[in-house]
N, C-alpha and C positions, 0 to 999 in steps of 0.2 A: 560225619560223613563222609565216607570214601572218596576220592579225586578219582575221577575217572581217567588211565594213563593215557590213551588215545586224543583225550579231548585239549583245548584250550582255556583252561580254566581261570576263569574273571572274579578277584576278591570284591565284595561289596564293600561298597560307602553306602556315608546316611544316602535315602532317594531323593533330596536337592541336591547336596553333594552333586551326586551322580550327575544331573545333568548340567552339573556348574563346572565343574575343576575342570583346571587343564589338566591335559594327561601324563606332563613332563611331573607335574605338584602329585599327584594321585597316585604312581609307581611309586614316588616318593613316602608316600605315607604306608602305600599296601605294605614297602620293606618294613616299615620301622612297626606297627601293627596291628597286622591283617586280622586278628585274636582282636581288636577291641571293635574293628570296622564290624565283623560280622555278628558279635555283638547287638552292636549299636545298629546295624539294618532289622537286623532281629526283634528289636523291639516294638522297631515302627508297628503304627495301625493301614500305612498304605501296603498296599501288596506289590510285590520287587521279582522282578527274575530278566536273567540274559540269556541271548539267547546268542550263538553263534553266527556264524555265514549262513548259513546250512537252514537257519532260521530253529536249530537243533536247542532246549532252551538245556541251559548249564548250573544258573541258582535259581534255589525259589525258595524264598523267605517265608516267615510264622506267618506276615499279614496278608501274604498272595493266600495263603492255606487255611487262612478266616474267612477270607470272602470266599473264597471258592468251594473249598469245601474238600480240594484235592490237596496230601499231601505234599509235601518234599517228595519221596520213594513211587510216589506217582505220578508225577510229573517231570521232575528230571529226568532229561534222558529223550523222552518224546520228539517231536516237532510240534511245533506252534500250527502247521495246518493240518497235526491230527485233526484241531477243529474239535476237541474234547471239551471248548470252553463255550462253542458255540457262538462268539460273537454277531453281534449285528448290529445297525444304527437304527436312527432312527425309521428308514421307511423297510427295517424288517431282510433289508439285504445281508447274504451272509460277507462276512468280512477275512476271515481264516481261508477261506477261500479261493478267494478273488476281491483283488480289493483290498489284502492290508495294506496300514500303512506305517506297520512295523519292517512291514519289507522293501517297503519306496523308501524308508527310511536306512535300508543295509544299503538301498540301492545308491544314494544319491547325498549322501552323511547327511542331511535336514531333520534336525526335530522338528515334530511334531504335535500337537493332544488334540483328544477328539472326545468325545463323550459317543460312549456305545454301550450295548448291555450284554453281559456275558449271566452264560447260565452256569449257576449254580451245581457241583453236584447230584446235590436233592433232588434239583430239577427245577425254582423257582430260576425267574430272570431278577438282573441287579443291575442297575443301572450307575456306569463308574466313567469316571473321568480319568484321562486317560496320557500318557506323556511320553515319550518316545527319544532315541538320542542316539548315536553311533556307539561304539564306542574303539578305536585309535589306541595302537601297540604309538611307538617312540616317534615315527617312521610320520606319522600321520594316516595310516594304511587304515580303512574298515576293516576292524574283527570283530564284530557283529553288531548285537544290540539290546541296551536295559529298555523297560520298561515299567514303569511307574504307576499305578492304578488306585483311583481313591473309591469308596463308597459315597454315592452321590442322592441317598437314600435321605428325605429329609427326621433323620434321629431323634434328633429332639421330639422333633412335631408326634410324632410317632410315640416314642416313648408315656411323651405329658396327656395323647391319648389312651395308650392303653392302662395308663396308670389310676384317670379318672376312669375308664371303664371296671375297673377291679374295682374301684373304689366304690362305684356303686350297685357292683354285681349289674352289670349293664354289656359283658363281655360273654359271645361264643364260646363256651368253652371245647369246641373241635377247632375251629378254626383260628381263636384269639382274635375275631373284627369283631365290633359292635351287634349287640343283639339285635332281636326285628324292634322289639321294644326303646332299645337306644335311638336308633337310627329313624325311627318313626317321628322321635320328638324333633332330629335334627332336620327332618323335614320340614317340620312344622317351624323351628327355628329361622326356617331360610326361606322360609312364603311368606314369615312376620319379617324378614328385614329385601324380600323382593315389595313388600308390599307401603313397606314408610322409608326405606331407604332407594326405590328402585337399580335397587342390586340383583344383575342378571345371572340367574341362579339353574344350571343343566342338573336332571336326573338321569339314571344312566338303569336300566335293569339287565341283569346280567344273567342267564341262566346256562349252565353246564350241558353240552350235547350229550345226548347218546349215555344217560349220566345210567340208566337201570343197564343196561347191557354192558355197563365198567362193572355194574358188583356182582351182577351177574355171569358174568368173563373171571373174575378177577379176585372176586369177595368185598364182601361190606370195606374189610381192614383197606384196600389199597385205593378203593375208591375214595374211605377219612383220606388220606394222603394223599388224593389225587384234589380234592379242596383244600388240603392243607398248604400247598404249593400252591392251589393258583390264589390265594388268598396272599400268601406273600408276594407275590409279583402282583399282585393288584397294589398291599400295603407300602412295599418298596418306592411304588412307581406312582403313592398320590400325593400334590404337590400339597403342601400347610395349605391349611384352613379346610382340605375334601376331609370328606367322610367314606366311610365304606362298613357297610351291615349286613349280616345273614336275614334274607325275609324270611326264609323258608326252604328244608329243603336241602337243590343245589341253586337255588336263586340268593340274588347278590343284586342290593341298593347301591350307588352311591352318589350322595351331594354334592357338586361341585360347583364351588360358589366364584364370582365374576370367568363366566363362563356362556361368549357369544355362542352363535351355530357355527364357529367358519370353529370356534374351541373346542365348542362340545365333541364336533366331528371329528376331530383331527385328534382328541383326548380316545374318543369310543374306539374309533383304528387302532391306536397305541397298543389298551388293553388288550384286544382282539388279536390281533396279531404276537406280541410277548408274549402269550397265554400258549400261541398255536405252534409259538417256537419254542417251549420245553418241555420238559420229560420229565415223566416222574423212575426212579426204575425199580424195576420190579423183574426178579431175580434178573437173569442175565440179558434182556429187555428194556427196554425205553417205553412208557407206555403217553404217546400224545395225545392230552387232549384240547378242546374247541367252544367255542364259546359262542352264545348266540345272544344280541344285546341288541335293545330298544333304547331310542337319546330321543329325549325333548328337553323342550327351556320351560321355564314358568311362564304362568300366563296368568291375564289380566281377566279375575274372578274363577279362577283355579280354587281347591280346598286340597287340604292331604290327599285325600281321599285319589281324590280327582286323578290329579298328577301323578299320582303311584300310577294308576289304572291306565292312562294312557300309554307312560312309558311300559308299560305290562302290557298291550296290546300291540306295540311297538315290536318290544322284541319273541312276540310270538307271531308278527310279523317275519321274522327275522328268522324262526324255526322255520313256517311254512317255504319261505323261498330258499329254503337249501340248507341251512344252517351256515354258520362259520361267516357267521356277518352282522351289517349290525342298520338298522334300518330307523331312521331319524323324520322328526314330528310333533 
């Protein structure tokens, strides 16, 4: 990678060291073995990037490429406020264009951490834990900042669940979430735990808004990609123990264990928000989709069919009320 002549270049160090190492010692290490440290930081699973005081990206490691889908050549030279990652917080507030913690670190020199959601190049949302620290020169002046970010997806849980689905042939081949037969079994298991142990169980029926219009306007291939991107957003943001499956067409069912009313409402709103703030690349534009949700808790006397039907009816109330919303009941 050629180094721009008009920009200060900060050689990378291992992700954790970048947040801890004294500036003078770091400079000495860079003098001794810059190539070694560049290879080392590129071997990390964490994403690492450097910005100057104008928040222009000067370095983008292999981990950042993997977690975001953007190659170094697509990121270096851009400003983080160009908003190509569209960072949002739990409330859906855009961070790259206002309230950016990295910008605040450059201003005051304080280290920060946060949990945010970035938009992958392919459109889905990925939860990440970010750590920010200033980059200082020998005199202690701020030259820029480094951000290290880690995937918060319940990866092992998802891998275990996908492996189970593949082994039992209970996986939907298009979206790679469980199929209707499997998710119906999960509802049955959840109902047994509710009746025998009193566990609180939530169900969410999720339907893509105006899906026929997407297929008619952009073609079925784009519609399929929209479903895949939405399912990635869902699976990346499930808790361990929760399940999602394709109920039929563009309808999906989520089983949330140990989720009381407030928690279920929070989950449903988070899913709605994250999907609405995702985007699927289509030629020279980005296609945005929304979903309508119905969310309910298991009740005494419920059967698998009655609980699912109630979630489905609540979802249709969201449709009737204008779409892109949740209805609880």
